[in-house]
C-alpha positions in Angstrom: 183.5 15.6 -4.7 183.3 13.5 -1.5 185.1 14.5 1.6 187.1 11.7 3.3 188.7 12.1 6.7 191.6 9.6 6.9 192.5 8.5 10.4 195.9 6.9 10.9 196.7 4.9 14.0 200.0 3.4 15.4 200.7 0.5 13.1 203.7 -0.2 10.9 201.3 -0.3 8.0 201.0 3.5 8.4 203.9 3.7 5.9 201.2 3.0 3.3 199.1 6.0 4.3 200.8 8.7 2.1 200.2 6.5 -1.0 196.6 5.9 0.2 196.1 9.7 0.3 197.6 10.1 -3.2 195.3 7.5 -4.6 192.2 8.9 -3.0 193.0 12.3 -4.3 193.6 10.8 -7.8 190.0 9.7 -7.7 188.9 13.2 -7.0 188.3 13.0 -3.2 189.1 15.8 -0.8 191.2 14.5 2.0 192.0 15.6 5.5 194.2 13.5 7.9 194.1 13.0 11.6 196.9 11.1 13.3 196.9 9.4 16.7 200.0 10.0 18.9 201.2 6.5 18.2 200.9 7.0 14.5 203.4 9.8 14.6 206.0 7.1 15.4 205.6 5.7 11.9 204.6 8.6 9.6 205.0 12.4 9.9 202.4 15.2 9.8 204.6 17.0 7.2 204.5 14.1 4.8 200.7 13.7 5.0 200.1 17.4 4.8 202.2 17.5 1.6 200.2 14.8 -0.1 196.8 15.7 1.2 197.2 19.5 0.6 195.4 20.1 3.9 196.7 20.7 7.5 197.0 17.5 9.6 195.5 17.3 13.0 196.5 15.1 15.9 195.8 17.0 19.1 192.3 17.3 20.6 193.6 20.2 22.7 195.0 22.3 19.9 194.0 25.7 21.4 194.0 27.6 18.0 191.9 24.9 16.2 189.6 24.2 19.1 188.9 27.9 19.7 186.3 27.4 16.9 185.4 23.8 17.9 187.4 22.4 15.0 186.8 18.8 15.9 183.0 19.3 15.4 183.7 21.1 12.1 185.8 18.2 11.0 183.1 15.7 12.1 180.5 17.5 10.0 182.9 18.1 7.0 183.5 14.4 6.5 181.2 12.3 4.2 183.2 9.2 5.2 185.8 8.5 7.9 188.4 5.9 6.8 190.8 4.6 9.5 193.7 2.9 7.8 195.6 1.3 9.4 193.5 0.5 12.5 195.2 -1.1 15.5 193.7 -3.6 17.9 193.9 -0.9 20.6 191.9 1.6 18.5 189.3 -1.0 17.7 188.8 -1.6 21.4 188.5 2.1 22.1 185.8 2.8 19.5 184.0 -0.5 20.5 183.6 0.8 24.0 182.8 4.4 22.9 186.0 6.0 24.2 186.7 9.7 23.4 190.1 10.3 24.8 191.8 11.7 21.7 190.9 13.6 18.6 190.2 10.6 16.3 188.0 8.7 18.8 186.1 11.9 19.5 185.5 12.4 15.8 184.2 8.9 15.5 181.6 9.6 18.2 180.7 13.1 17.0 180.2 12.3 13.3 177.2 11.1 11.3 179.5 10.0 8.5 180.0 6.4 7.5 183.0 4.9 9.3 185.2 2.4 7.5 188.2 0.7 9.2 191.1 -1.3 7.9 192.7 -3.3 10.8 196.4 -4.1 10.7 198.1 -6.2 13.3 200.0 -9.4 14.1 198.1 -12.5 13.0 197.8 -13.9 16.6 196.4 -10.5 17.8 193.9 -10.6 14.9 192.8 -14.1 15.9 192.4 -13.2 19.6 188.9 -13.6 20.9 188.8 -10.1 22.4 189.7 -8.5 19.0 187.1 -10.6 17.2 184.5 -9.7 19.8 185.3 -6.0 19.2 185.1 -6.6 15.4 181.6 -8.0 15.8 180.5 -5.1 18.0 181.7 -2.6 15.4 180.0 -4.5 12.6 176.7 -4.5 14.5 177.0 -0.8 14.9 177.2 -0.4 11.1 180.9 0.3 10.9 182.4 -1.2 7.7 185.5 -3.4 8.2 188.0 -4.1 5.4 189.4 -7.4 6.8 193.2 -7.8 6.7 195.0 -10.0 4.2 197.3 -13.0 4.7 201.0 -12.4 4.1 204.4 -11.7 5.6 204.4 -9.4 8.6 206.8 -6.9 10.0 207.5 -9.2 13.0 208.8 -11.9 10.6 205.8 -14.2 10.9 203.1 -15.0 8.3 199.4 -14.9 8.7 196.2 -12.8 8.5 196.8 -9.3 9.7 198.3 -7.3 6.8 196.5 -4.1 5.8 195.5 -4.4 2.1 197.4 -2.2 -0.5 196.0 1.3 -1.0 194.7 0.4 -4.4 192.5 -2.3 -2.9 191.2 0.0 -0.1 190.3 2.7 -2.6 188.5 0.2 -4.8 186.6 -1.3 -1.8 185.6 2.2 -0.6 184.3 3.2 -4.1 182.6 0.0 -5.0 181.4 -1.6 -1.8 180.8 1.5 0.4 180.0 4.4 -1.9 178.4 2.1 -4.6 179.8 4.4 -7.3 178.9 3.3 -10.8 181.4 1.0 -12.4 180.6 1.5 -16.1 183.0 -1.2 -17.4 181.8 -4.1 -15.3 181.9 -7.2 -17.4 184.1 -5.7 -20.1 187.6 -6.9 -20.9 190.5 -4.4 -21.3 193.9 -5.3 -22.7 196.5 -2.6 -22.2 200.2 -2.4 -23.0 202.7 -0.3 -21.0 206.4 0.5 -20.7 209.2 0.2 -23.2 210.6 -2.7 -25.1 214.3 -3.8 -25.3 215.8 -5.1 -28.5 219.1 -6.9 -27.8 222.3 -6.1 -29.6 224.4 -8.6 -27.7 224.1 -10.1 -24.1 225.0 -6.8 -22.6 223.6 -4.0 -24.8 220.1 -3.3 -26.2 218.1 -0.6 -27.9 215.3 0.9 -25.9 213.5 4.3 -25.1 212.7 6.5 -22.1 209.2 5.2 -21.3 208.7 4.6 -17.6 205.4 2.8 -18.0 203.7 5.2 -15.4 200.9 6.3 -17.8 200.0 2.8 -18.9 200.1 1.4 -15.3 197.9 4.3 -14.1 195.4 3.6 -16.9 195.3 -0.1 -16.1 194.4 0.7 -12.4 191.7 3.2 -13.5 190.2 0.6 -15.9 190.1 -1.8 -13.0 188.5 0.8 -10.8 185.8 1.2 -13.5 184.9 -2.4 -13.2 186.8 -3.9 -16.1 188.6 -7.2 -16.3 192.1 -5.9 -17.0 195.1 -7.6 -18.6 198.3 -5.6 -18.6 201.2 -6.5 -20.9 204.2 -4.7 -19.6 207.7 -4.1 -20.9 210.6 -3.7 -18.4 209.8 -1.0 -15.7 210.7 -0.2 -12.2 207.1 0.1 -11.1 205.5 -2.1 -8.4 203.3 -5.0 -9.6 199.7 -3.8 -10.0 197.1 -5.9 -8.1 193.8 -7.4 -9.1 194.6 -7.8 -12.8 196.3 -10.2 -15.1 199.9 -9.3 -15.9 202.3 -10.5 -18.6 205.9 -9.2 -18.6 207.7 -9.0 -22.0 211.0 -7.7 -23.2 211.0 -7.3 -27.0 208.6 -5.9 -29.6 208.1 -9.4 -30.9 207.3 -10.6 -27.3 204.7 -7.8 -27.1 203.1 -8.8 -30.4 202.8 -12.4 -29.3 201.4 -11.6 -25.9 198.8 -9.2 -27.2 197.5 -11.6 -29.8 197.5 -14.5 -27.3 195.1 -12.4 -25.2 193.1 -10.4 -27.7 190.2 -12.7 -28.0 186.9 -11.3 -26.6 188.7 -8.0 -25.6 186.4 -5.0 -25.7 188.9 -2.2 -25.4 192.6 -2.3 -26.4 194.9 0.5 -25.3 198.4 0.6 -26.7 200.2 2.8 -24.2 203.5 1.0 -24.5 206.4 2.6 -26.4 207.3 -0.3 -28.7 210.6 -0.2 -30.6 210.0 0.6 -34.3 213.3 -1.2 -35.2 215.4 -4.1 -34.0 218.9 -5.4 -34.9 219.0 -7.9 -37.7 221.7 -9.8 -35.9 221.7 -10.5 -32.1 225.3 -11.4 -31.2 225.7 -14.3 -28.9 228.8 -12.9 -27.3 229.7 -9.3 -26.2 230.9 -7.2 -29.1 234.4 -6.1 -28.4 235.6 -2.5 -28.9 237.2 -2.1 -32.4 239.4 0.5 -34.0 236.8 1.3 -36.6 233.2 2.5 -36.3 230.5 -0.1 -35.7 227.5 -0.3 -37.9 224.4 -2.1 -36.6 221.8 -3.0 -39.3 218.2 -2.6 -38.1 215.0 -4.1 -39.5 211.5 -2.8 -38.9 209.4 -4.4 -36.1 205.9 -5.5 -36.8 203.4 -2.8 -35.8 201.5 -4.2 -32.7 198.8 -1.4 -32.8 198.0 -1.8 -36.5 197.9 -5.6 -36.1 195.0 -5.2 -33.6 193.1 -2.3 -35.2 192.9 -4.1 -38.5 191.6 -7.4 -37.2 188.3 -8.5 -38.8 186.6 -8.1 -35.5 188.6 -5.5 -33.7 188.1 -4.2 -30.2 187.7 -0.4 -29.5 191.3 0.5 -30.2 193.2 3.4 -28.6 196.7 4.3 -29.6 199.3 6.7 -28.2 201.5 9.1 -30.1 204.7 10.5 -28.5 206.0 13.4 -30.6 208.6 16.0 -30.4 206.9 18.4 -32.9 203.8 18.8 -35.1 201.8 16.9 -32.5 198.4 17.3 -34.0 199.4 16.6 -37.6 201.3 13.3 -36.7 198.6 12.2 -34.3 195.8 12.6 -36.8 197.8 10.8 -39.5 198.4 7.9 -37.1 194.7 7.8 -36.1 193.6 7.5 -39.8 196.4 5.4 -41.1 196.0 2.7 -38.4 192.2 2.8 -38.3 192.1 3.7 -34.7 189.0 4.7 -32.6 191.0 7.2 -30.6 194.6 8.4 -30.2 196.2 10.1 -27.2 199.1 12.3 -28.2 201.7 13.9 -25.9 204.7 16.0 -26.6 208.0 14.5 -25.3 211.1 16.3 -24.3 213.6 16.9 -21.5 210.9 18.1 -19.0 207.7 16.4 -20.2 206.3 13.1 -21.5 208.6 10.2 -20.7 210.0 9.6 -17.2 207.7 12.2 -15.6 205.0 12.0 -12.9 202.9 14.6 -14.8 201.6 14.6 -18.4 199.6 16.8 -20.8 197.8 15.2 -23.8 195.7 15.9 -26.8 193.1 13.3 -27.5 191.6 12.8 -31.0 188.7 10.7 -32.2 187.1 11.1 -35.7 186.9 14.8 -36.3 186.8 15.7 -32.6 189.4 16.2 -30.0 190.0 17.3 -26.4 193.0 18.8 -24.6 194.0 17.8 -21.1 196.5 20.2 -19.5 199.5 19.1 -17.4 198.5 17.1 -14.3 199.6 14.0 -12.3 199.4 10.9 -14.5 197.2 9.2 -12.0 194.6 12.0 -12.2 194.9 12.2 -16.0 194.4 8.4 -16.2 191.1 8.7 -14.5 189.9 11.4 -16.9 191.1 9.4 -19.9 189.3 6.3 -18.8 186.1 8.2 -18.4 186.5 9.6 -21.9 187.4 6.2 -23.4 184.5 4.6 -21.7 182.1 7.3 -23.0 183.3 6.8 -26.6 183.4 3.0 -26.3 179.8 3.0 -25.0 178.6 5.1 -28.0 180.2 2.6 -30.4 178.9 -0.3 -28.5 175.3 1.1 -28.6 175.7 1.7 -32.4 176.7 -1.9 -32.9 173.6 -3.2 -30.9 171.3 -0.8 -32.8 172.5 -1.5 -36.3 174.6 -4.7 -36.3 174.2 -5.4 -40.0 176.2 -2.3 -40.9 178.9 -2.7 -38.2 181.3 -5.6 -38.3 183.2 -4.4 -35.2 182.8 -1.8 -32.5 185.4 0.4 -34.2 
């Protein structure tokens, strides 16, 4: 496990810092946070302590901490120092070797790799003084994650936005740490969220899926180097970055989107909760309340997962099973009946499964299985991607070794 000291300076982009901490922790890093005085105008120590699970420091002259020279201990503890966001003022301070607060002192007292993510108004970023400081820092070996172009808090548009936490984490892992990306060059197609089957223009049949598990898996596959395409039903989740995205509504939409994009896919993960049934008739106008009961006739939807797993040349296919009881029995039956490589089963109910930030799953492949106890879905997604990657690579190697006996990598 790597230790990352996150420095937060006084930029409006500091509102992204708690999410950055969450994502770093989801990748298994241990995080401690140091705030500048200006940063405390935008984000609180309480918030960052809650998400980092460590005390937050901001004062170089904290008598209790400095009684044991805590700033030196922090400087030695860190494997990496990430400063995000980094203001123009802070860039100038470390460029000239200032040590007038805790964070600048740590930058001078550490042997850890320093990475900064500047965030400021686009005119400030283009100022020659800022660019000179940027070059000074680069020449000293400090890594700079250059800002992105976009709308800014001041109402103007230009280069100066701090990238989203997901991008910063991926940059840190892939460009700075050079952590292995085992799925580089591989294509992953993943479905997420619920579907909606219309009854009339107002009403529809759906389920409780939030899409959180599927979105977390998509991000982890991307972090592992894969070229990811996410097919998503209706959710309230933010649009994931650095991957192709297709939004759908119905089970039929999902089927068409999957098969439109299934060519050359190496791994298919069906994390979506696709409606098993849909109304035979979709009324053009709102159904008015009647004195008698209303009967809605349903017809079975085509099975998206089976339609992929039974292709002549199928990708490594992973299904999901959400069950209220007899979890293992139903999961194994689905694994075999649908010719899957792997199935991820979770129990659903009032306090687990759908609509939750945490999840616990049983994973089965062939005659083997593994249990993952309840944990945040983002952390669970990382563990599942590692497992899927391991089993996929075994099948892939089998195909290369004995291609005459294997028509697909299932």
